[in-house]
Every structure is written in structure tokens, then in C-alpha cells.
C-alpha positions, 0 to 999 in steps of 0.5 A: 500500500502506497498512501500518505495523508498530509495536512498543511499550509501552502508556502506560496501560490500553486504553479499551474502548467500544461504538458506539451502536446495533450495539454494535461494540467499539472499543478505544483505546490509546497506544503508546510506540514507542522511536526508534532514534536520539535527537537532542539535546533530542528524546524517546526515544519517539513516542507513537502513538494506536491504534484497534482495532475488533471482536473484536480490540478486546475481546481487546486490552482483556481481555489487555493493560494498561499497560506491556505490549509489543505489536506492531500491524499498522496502516493510516493512515486519514483521515476527516471529520465535521461538528462540533456548531458546524457546522464540518468536522473532519478526523481522521487515525487509526492503525487496527490490523488485528491486535494481537500480544501479545509477552510473557506477563502474568507478565513485568514491565518490570523483568525486562528487562536494562538498558543497564548490564548486564554484557557478560561477556567484553567487560567493560571492552573497549568504549568508548561512542562519542559520537553525533557521531562515528558516521560514518553 
């Protein structure tokens, strides 16, 4: 089974192009996927390049933009080709089978609560635990 589900935000607007000849739509974008735990000195997110083909590519390019939250169901594919200099090149790609738009166009990233949000009845009753003290 070759199936991965990712949820993240687009790092920039999708790039829509069409293949020569048949004119099949292909859309590329990079998804910033937050990590659950951050190791010291490591980034908070992984930046994953995604490729989408066909009608889904056109819809993605038309309806999402930089910063929008999307979910993608992908498969990982490898291929090879001969470069102009005659060498064999190998490529591993994350190819989306489907793209789900997880927020409306009117929602901005600033509307999400921050980690410093007031926790109501728990205000002042909690203490942040250092990462090294977590028992698992």
C-alpha cells in the first residue's frame, strides 16, 4: 500500500502548467506540514513538494493560494529520465490523488487562536512542562 495523508499550509501560490502536446494540467505546490514534536535546533515544519495532475490540478490552482490549509491524499512515486548531458536522473515525487480544501477563502491565518490564548477556567492552573521531562 502506497498512501500518505498530509495536512498543511501552502508556502506560496500553486504553479499551474500544461504538458506539451495533450495539454494535461499539472499543478505544483509546497506544503508546510507542522511536526508534532520539535527537537532542539530542528524546524517546526517539513516542507513537502506536491504534484497534482488533471482536473484536480486546475481546481487546486483556481481555489487555493498561499497560506491556505489543505489536506492531500498522496502516493510516493519514483521515476527516471535521461538528462540533456546524457546522464540518468532519478526523481522521487509526492503525487496527490485528491486535494481537500479545509477552510473557506474568507478565513485568514490570523483568525486562528494562538498558543497564548486564554484557557478560561484553567487560567493560571497549568504549568508548561519542559520537553525533557515528558516521560514518553
